Structure formats: C-alpha cells, structure tokens
PDB file as gemmi writes it, atoms N, CA and C in Angstrom:
CRYST1    1.000    1.000    1.000  90.00  90.00  90.00 P 1                      
ATOM      1  N   MET A   1     -10.423 -11.244  -6.244  1.00  0.00           N  
ATOM      2  CA  MET A   1      -9.724 -10.206  -5.511  1.00  0.00           C  
ATOM      3  C   MET A   1     -10.114  -8.841  -6.074  1.00  0.00           C  
ATOM      4  N   ASN A   2     -10.432  -7.914  -5.193  1.00  0.00           N  
ATOM      5  CA  ASN A   2     -10.715  -6.546  -5.613  1.00  0.00           C  
ATOM      6  C   ASN A   2      -9.412  -5.776  -5.710  1.00  0.00           C  
ATOM      7  N   ALA A   3      -9.322  -4.944  -6.720  1.00  0.00           N  
ATOM      8  CA  ALA A   3      -8.120  -4.137  -6.899  1.00  0.00           C  
ATOM      9  C   ALA A   3      -8.036  -3.082  -5.806  1.00  0.00           C  
ATOM     10  N   ILE A   4      -6.828  -2.789  -5.397  1.00  0.00           N  
ATOM     11  CA  ILE A   4      -6.554  -1.754  -4.414  1.00  0.00           C  
ATOM     12  C   ILE A   4      -6.644  -0.402  -5.113  1.00  0.00           C  
ATOM     13  N   THR A   5      -7.191   0.574  -4.432  1.00  0.00           N  
ATOM     14  CA  THR A   5      -7.244   1.934  -4.970  1.00  0.00           C  
ATOM     15  C   THR A   5      -6.442   2.870  -4.082  1.00  0.00           C  
ATOM     16  N   LYS A   6      -6.265   4.091  -4.546  1.00  0.00           N  
ATOM     17  CA  LYS A   6      -5.501   5.075  -3.779  1.00  0.00           C  
ATOM     18  C   LYS A   6      -6.228   5.507  -2.517  1.00  0.00           C  
ATOM     19  N   ASP A   7      -7.512   5.184  -2.410  1.00  0.00           N  
ATOM     20  CA  ASP A   7      -8.316   5.586  -1.259  1.00  0.00           C  
ATOM     21  C   ASP A   7      -8.266   4.598  -0.093  1.00  0.00           C  
ATOM     22  N   VAL A   8      -7.639   3.452  -0.289  1.00  0.00           N  
ATOM     23  CA  VAL A   8      -7.597   2.453   0.772  1.00  0.00           C  
ATOM     24  C   VAL A   8      -6.794   2.981   1.958  1.00  0.00           C  
ATOM     25  N   VAL A   9      -7.291   2.720   3.154  1.00  0.00           N  
ATOM     26  CA  VAL A   9      -6.560   3.083   4.376  1.00  0.00           C  
ATOM     27  C   VAL A   9      -5.440   2.059   4.560  1.00  0.00           C  
ATOM     28  N   ILE A  10      -4.258   2.542   4.826  1.00  0.00           N  
ATOM     29  CA  ILE A  10      -3.086   1.665   4.882  1.00  0.00           C  
ATOM     30  C   ILE A  10      -3.258   0.550   5.906  1.00  0.00           C  
ATOM     31  N   ALA A  11      -3.780   0.854   7.072  1.00  0.00           N  
ATOM     32  CA  ALA A  11      -3.973  -0.176   8.097  1.00  0.00           C  
ATOM     33  C   ALA A  11      -4.903  -1.277   7.598  1.00  0.00           C  
ATOM     34  N   ASP A  12      -5.958  -0.907   6.868  1.00  0.00           N  
ATOM     35  CA  ASP A  12      -6.879  -1.907   6.324  1.00  0.00           C  
ATOM     36  C   ASP A  12      -6.180  -2.764   5.279  1.00  0.00           C  
ATOM     37  N   LEU A  13      -5.392  -2.128   4.425  1.00  0.00           N  
ATOM     38  CA  LEU A  13      -4.639  -2.854   3.406  1.00  0.00           C  
ATOM     39  C   LEU A  13      -3.701  -3.865   4.047  1.00  0.00           C  
ATOM     40  N   LEU A  14      -2.974  -3.426   5.070  1.00  0.00           N  
ATOM     41  CA  LEU A  14      -2.001  -4.313   5.713  1.00  0.00           C  
ATOM     42  C   LEU A  14      -2.669  -5.396   6.555  1.00  0.00           C  
ATOM     43  N   MET A  15      -3.847  -5.104   7.083  1.00  0.00           N  
ATOM     44  CA  MET A  15      -4.564  -6.115   7.856  1.00  0.00           C  
ATOM     45  C   MET A  15      -4.987  -7.282   6.951  1.00  0.00           C  
ATOM     46  N   GLU A  16      -5.442  -6.944   5.762  1.00  0.00           N  
ATOM     47  CA  GLU A  16      -5.883  -7.977   4.821  1.00  0.00           C  
ATOM     48  C   GLU A  16      -4.727  -8.608   4.052  1.00  0.00           C  
ATOM     49  N   ASN A  17      -3.650  -7.844   3.867  1.00  0.00           N  
ATOM     50  CA  ASN A  17      -2.516  -8.306   3.060  1.00  0.00           C  
ATOM     51  C   ASN A  17      -1.200  -7.884   3.712  1.00  0.00           C  
ATOM     52  N   PRO A  18      -0.821  -8.499   4.819  1.00  0.00           N  
ATOM     53  CA  PRO A  18       0.387  -8.063   5.542  1.00  0.00           C  
ATOM     54  C   PRO A  18       1.656  -8.069   4.687  1.00  0.00           C  
ATOM     55  N   GLU A  19       1.706  -8.950   3.707  1.00  0.00           N  
ATOM     56  CA  GLU A  19       2.895  -9.053   2.863  1.00  0.00           C  
ATOM     57  C   GLU A  19       3.100  -7.821   1.983  1.00  0.00           C  
ATOM     58  N   VAL A  20       2.079  -7.003   1.829  1.00  0.00           N  
ATOM     59  CA  VAL A  20       2.194  -5.774   1.046  1.00  0.00           C  
ATOM     60  C   VAL A  20       3.123  -4.780   1.744  1.00  0.00           C  
ATOM     61  N   GLY A  21       3.316  -4.941   3.036  1.00  0.00           N  
ATOM     62  CA  GLY A  21       4.241  -4.073   3.759  1.00  0.00           C  
ATOM     63  C   GLY A  21       5.619  -4.065   3.133  1.00  0.00           C  
ATOM     64  N   ASP A  22       6.086  -5.215   2.701  1.00  0.00           N  
ATOM     65  CA  ASP A  22       7.402  -5.295   2.053  1.00  0.00           C  
ATOM     66  C   ASP A  22       7.432  -4.504   0.754  1.00  0.00           C  
ATOM     67  N   VAL A  23       6.339  -4.529   0.012  1.00  0.00           N  
ATOM     68  CA  VAL A  23       6.251  -3.783  -1.244  1.00  0.00           C  
ATOM     69  C   VAL A  23       6.325  -2.287  -0.954  1.00  0.00           C  
ATOM     70  N   LEU A  24       5.547  -1.839   0.028  1.00  0.00           N  
ATOM     71  CA  LEU A  24       5.532  -0.420   0.364  1.00  0.00           C  
ATOM     72  C   LEU A  24       6.899   0.055   0.853  1.00  0.00           C  
ATOM     73  N   VAL A  25       7.524  -0.724   1.707  1.00  0.00           N  
ATOM     74  CA  VAL A  25       8.857  -0.360   2.210  1.00  0.00           C  
ATOM     75  C   VAL A  25       9.859  -0.289   1.063  1.00  0.00           C  
ATOM     76  N   SER A  26       9.798  -1.242   0.144  1.00  0.00           N  
ATOM     77  CA  SER A  26      10.745  -1.250  -0.977  1.00  0.00           C  
ATOM     78  C   SER A  26      10.578  -0.043  -1.887  1.00  0.00           C  
ATOM     79  N   MET A  27       9.386   0.571  -1.849  1.00  0.00           N  
ATOM     80  CA  MET A  27       9.132   1.743  -2.686  1.00  0.00           C  
ATOM     81  C   MET A  27       9.447   3.049  -1.954  1.00  0.00           C  
ATOM     82  N   GLY A  28       9.836   2.965  -0.674  1.00  0.00           N  
ATOM     83  CA  GLY A  28      10.226   4.152   0.070  1.00  0.00           C  
ATOM     84  C   GLY A  28       9.260   4.592   1.143  1.00  0.00           C  
ATOM     85  N   MET A  29       8.232   3.789   1.396  1.00  0.00           N  
ATOM     86  CA  MET A  29       7.263   4.132   2.430  1.00  0.00           C  
ATOM     87  C   MET A  29       7.625   3.341   3.690  1.00  0.00           C  
ATOM     88  N   HIS A  30       8.465   3.944   4.511  1.00  0.00           N  
ATOM     89  CA  HIS A  30       9.017   3.245   5.672  1.00  0.00           C  
ATOM     90  C   HIS A  30       8.205   3.425   6.947  1.00  0.00           C  
ATOM     91  N   CYS A  31       7.046   4.047   6.855  1.00  0.00           N  
ATOM     92  CA  CYS A  31       6.274   4.347   8.063  1.00  0.00           C  
ATOM     93  C   CYS A  31       5.063   3.427   8.202  1.00  0.00           C  
ATOM     94  N   ILE A  32       5.118   2.240   7.672  1.00  0.00           N  
ATOM     95  CA  ILE A  32       3.931   1.385   7.668  1.00  0.00           C  
ATOM     96  C   ILE A  32       3.484   0.973   9.064  1.00  0.00           C  
ATOM     97  N   GLY A  33       4.316   1.169  10.061  1.00  0.00           N  
ATOM     98  CA  GLY A  33       3.934   0.821  11.421  1.00  0.00           C  
ATOM     99  C   GLY A  33       3.549   2.019  12.276  1.00  0.00           C  
ATOM    100  N   CYS A  34       3.548   3.204  11.703  1.00  0.00           N  
ATOM    101  CA  CYS A  34       3.251   4.394  12.515  1.00  0.00           C  
ATOM    102  C   CYS A  34       1.744   4.533  12.734  1.00  0.00           C  
ATOM    103  N   PRO A  35       1.349   5.253  13.766  1.00  0.00           N  
ATOM    104  CA  PRO A  35      -0.077   5.405  14.081  1.00  0.00           C  
ATOM    105  C   PRO A  35      -0.905   6.040  12.965  1.00  0.00           C  
ATOM    106  N   SER A  36      -0.293   6.822  12.115  1.00  0.00           N  
ATOM    107  CA  SER A  36      -1.031   7.470  11.026  1.00  0.00           C  
ATOM    108  C   SER A  36      -1.675   6.474  10.074  1.00  0.00           C  
ATOM    109  N   THR A  37      -1.136   5.287  10.010  1.00  0.00           N  
ATOM    110  CA  THR A  37      -1.679   4.293   9.069  1.00  0.00           C  
ATOM    111  C   THR A  37      -3.109   3.898   9.421  1.00  0.00           C  
ATOM    112  N   GLN A  38      -3.553   4.195  10.635  1.00  0.00           N  
ATOM    113  CA  GLN A  38      -4.906   3.847  11.057  1.00  0.00           C  
ATOM    114  C   GLN A  38      -5.964   4.667  10.324  1.00  0.00           C  
ATOM    115  N   TYR A  39      -5.601   5.839   9.838  1.00  0.00           N  
ATOM    116  CA  TYR A  39      -6.567   6.702   9.149  1.00  0.00           C  
ATOM    117  C   TYR A  39      -6.053   7.228   7.811  1.00  0.00           C  
ATOM    118  N   GLU A  40      -4.788   7.032   7.525  1.00  0.00           N  
ATOM    119  CA  GLU A  40      -4.185   7.614   6.337  1.00  0.00           C  
ATOM    120  C   GLU A  40      -4.407   6.734   5.114  1.00  0.00           C  
ATOM    121  N   SER A  41      -4.867   7.358   4.048  1.00  0.00           N  
ATOM    122  CA  SER A  41      -5.056   6.615   2.802  1.00  0.00           C  
ATOM    123  C   SER A  41      -3.701   6.426   2.119  1.00  0.00           C  
ATOM    124  N   LEU A  42      -3.679   5.517   1.182  1.00  0.00           N  
ATOM    125  CA  LEU A  42      -2.470   5.287   0.394  1.00  0.00           C  
ATOM    126  C   LEU A  42      -2.086   6.571  -0.339  1.00  0.00           C  
ATOM    127  N   GLU A  43      -3.074   7.285  -0.834  1.00  0.00           N  
ATOM    128  CA  GLU A  43      -2.800   8.533  -1.539  1.00  0.00           C  
ATOM    129  C   GLU A  43      -2.144   9.565  -0.614  1.00  0.00           C  
ATOM    130  N   MET A  44      -2.659   9.708   0.599  1.00  0.00           N  
ATOM    131  CA  MET A  44      -2.093  10.669   1.542  1.00  0.00           C  
ATOM    132  C   MET A  44      -0.655  10.298   1.902  1.00  0.00           C  
ATOM    133  N   ALA A  45      -0.411   9.030   2.118  1.00  0.00           N  
ATOM    134  CA  ALA A  45       0.940   8.581   2.475  1.00  0.00           C  
ATOM    135  C   ALA A  45       1.913   8.800   1.322  1.00  0.00           C  
ATOM    136  N   CYS A  46       1.448   8.552   0.113  1.00  0.00           N  
ATOM    137  CA  CYS A  46       2.313   8.782  -1.051  1.00  0.00           C  
ATOM    138  C   CYS A  46       2.659  10.255  -1.183  1.00  0.00           C  
ATOM    139  N   TYR A  47       1.698  11.109  -0.915  1.00  0.00           N  
ATOM    140  CA  TYR A  47       1.948  12.545  -0.970  1.00  0.00           C  
ATOM    141  C   TYR A  47       3.023  12.942   0.043  1.00  0.00           C  
ATOM    142  N   VAL A  48       2.893  12.456   1.266  1.00  0.00           N  
ATOM    143  CA  VAL A  48       3.848  12.773   2.328  1.00  0.00           C  
ATOM    144  C   VAL A  48       5.253  12.279   1.978  1.00  0.00           C  
ATOM    145  N   HIS A  49       5.328  11.115   1.337  1.00  0.00           N  
ATOM    146  CA  HIS A  49       6.625  10.512   1.023  1.00  0.00           C  
ATOM    147  C   HIS A  49       7.092  10.824  -0.392  1.00  0.00           C  
ATOM    148  N   MET A  50       6.369  11.735  -1.057  1.00  0.00           N  
ATOM    149  CA  MET A  50       6.711  12.163  -2.412  1.00  0.00           C  
ATOM    150  C   MET A  50       6.831  10.980  -3.378  1.00  0.00           C  
ATOM    151  N   LEU A  51       5.857  10.076  -3.295  1.00  0.00           N  
ATOM    152  CA  LEU A  51       5.801   8.930  -4.194  1.00  0.00           C  
ATOM    153  C   LEU A  51       4.634   9.115  -5.148  1.00  0.00           C  
ATOM    154  N   ASP A  52       4.750   8.547  -6.327  1.00  0.00           N  
ATOM    155  CA  ASP A  52       3.678   8.592  -7.315  1.00  0.00           C  
ATOM    156  C   ASP A  52       2.625   7.559  -6.923  1.00  0.00           C  
ATOM    157  N   VAL A  53       1.461   8.033  -6.503  1.00  0.00           N  
ATOM    158  CA  VAL A  53       0.415   7.133  -6.008  1.00  0.00           C  
ATOM    159  C   VAL A  53      -0.017   6.133  -7.074  1.00  0.00           C  
ATOM    160  N   ASP A  54      -0.083   6.558  -8.322  1.00  0.00           N  
ATOM    161  CA  ASP A  54      -0.495   5.637  -9.385  1.00  0.00           C  
ATOM    162  C   ASP A  54       0.510   4.495  -9.554  1.00  0.00           C  
ATOM    163  N   GLU A  55       1.785   4.816  -9.426  1.00  0.00           N  
ATOM    164  CA  GLU A  55       2.828   3.790  -9.516  1.00  0.00           C  
ATOM    165  C   GLU A  55       2.736   2.820  -8.334  1.00  0.00           C  
ATOM    166  N   VAL A  56       2.515   3.348  -7.156  1.00  0.00           N  
ATOM    167  CA  VAL A  56       2.406   2.506  -5.958  1.00  0.00           C  
ATOM    168  C   VAL A  56       1.189   1.585  -6.069  1.00  0.00           C  
ATOM    169  N   VAL A  57       0.052   2.139  -6.470  1.00  0.00           N  
ATOM    170  CA  VAL A  57      -1.164   1.332  -6.634  1.00  0.00           C  
ATOM    171  C   VAL A  57      -0.930   0.236  -7.660  1.00  0.00           C  
ATOM    172  N   GLU A  58      -0.294   0.581  -8.766  1.00  0.00           N  
ATOM    173  CA  GLU A  58      -0.011  -0.406  -9.810  1.00  0.00           C  
ATOM    174  C   GLU A  58       0.882  -1.529  -9.283  1.00  0.00           C  
ATOM    175  N   CYS A  59       1.919  -1.175  -8.546  1.00  0.00           N  
ATOM    176  CA  CYS A  59       2.840  -2.182  -8.002  1.00  0.00           C  
ATOM    177  C   CYS A  59       2.154  -3.074  -6.967  1.00  0.00           C  
ATOM    178  N   VAL A  60       1.354  -2.477  -6.093  1.00  0.00           N  
ATOM    179  CA  VAL A  60       0.652  -3.260  -5.080  1.00  0.00           C  
ATOM    180  C   VAL A  60      -0.326  -4.222  -5.741  1.00  0.00           C  
ATOM    181  N   ASN A  61      -1.090  -3.732  -6.707  1.00  0.00           N  
ATOM    182  CA  ASN A  61      -2.045  -4.606  -7.387  1.00  0.00           C  
ATOM    183  C   ASN A  61      -1.344  -5.715  -8.173  1.00  0.00           C  
ATOM    184  N   ALA A  62      -0.219  -5.398  -8.816  1.00  0.00           N  
ATOM    185  CA  ALA A  62       0.536  -6.418  -9.535  1.00  0.00           C  
ATOM    186  C   ALA A  62       1.044  -7.485  -8.560  1.00  0.00           C  
ATOM    187  N   PHE A  63       1.550  -7.037  -7.405  1.00  0.00           N  
ATOM    188  CA  PHE A  63       2.031  -7.971  -6.392  1.00  0.00           C  
ATOM    189  C   PHE A  63       0.904  -8.875  -5.904  1.00  0.00           C  
ATOM    190  N   LEU A  64      -0.233  -8.278  -5.608  1.00  0.00           N  
ATOM    191  CA  LEU A  64      -1.370  -9.067  -5.110  1.00  0.00           C  
ATOM    192  C   LEU A  64      -1.866 -10.050  -6.158  1.00  0.00           C  
ATOM    193  N   GLU A  65      -1.926  -9.612  -7.402  1.00  0.00           N  
ATOM    194  CA  GLU A  65      -2.377 -10.504  -8.474  1.00  0.00           C  
ATOM    195  C   GLU A  65      -1.409 -11.666  -8.659  1.00  0.00           C  
ATOM    196  N   GLU A  66      -0.122 -11.351  -8.650  1.00  0.00           N  
ATOM    197  CA  GLU A  66       0.904 -12.382  -8.821  1.00  0.00           C  
ATOM    198  C   GLU A  66       0.860 -13.407  -7.691  1.00  0.00           C  
ATOM    199  N   ASN A  67       0.644 -12.932  -6.477  1.00  0.00           N  
ATOM    200  CA  ASN A  67       0.649 -13.818  -5.326  1.00  0.00           C  
ATOM    201  C   ASN A  67      -0.695 -14.500  -5.073  1.00  0.00           C  
ATOM    202  N   ALA A  68      -1.739 -14.053  -5.710  1.00  0.00           N  
ATOM    203  CA  ALA A  68      -3.046 -14.696  -5.583  1.00  0.00           C  
ATOM    204  C   ALA A  68      -3.060 -16.024  -6.309  1.00  0.00           C  
ATOM    205  N   THR A  69      -2.256 -16.144  -7.339  1.00  0.00           N  
ATOM    206  CA  THR A  69      -2.226 -17.377  -8.132  1.00  0.00           C  
ATOM    207  C   THR A  69      -1.129 -18.317  -7.667  1.00  0.00           C  
ATOM    208  N   ALA A  70      -0.307 -17.842  -6.750  1.00  0.00           N  
ATOM    209  CA  ALA A  70       0.814 -18.678  -6.279  1.00  0.00           C  
ATOM    210  C   ALA A  70       0.362 -19.735  -5.302  1.00  0.00           C  
TER     211      ALA A  70                                                      
END                                                                             
C-alpha cells in the first residue's frame, strides 16, 4: 500500500478507499460528497475546514495500515 499524501485528490482517495470517508467525517470534513472533491486535494480541503493536514494524513494512513492487515 502506498501512503496517502496531502496532494491526493479527495475523490481519488475515496474511490480507492471508500471507508476513509468515515475517518474524514469524524475529523470534521463533512463535505466528502460535494462536487469540489473531484479536484480538491486533501490539503486544500483541510485548509477550508481549518484542519491540520498533517494530522489528517497521519490518521488516514494509520487507518489504512490498520485495515490492510485486517
């Protein structure tokens, strides 16, 4: 599994890992279904929602790693 970076487009992330939507929502990113996700990077979305992108990336990668072995 490749680690997620802040440059990933949200729609691409969710297409490959739909379960990550729950992680993003739990962190305060409630717009995962809006049209902006088609071009918006994780970094841009974190900026808009005043979230720490490094924390979000860390949580998403931890979730993916944990669930890859499950």
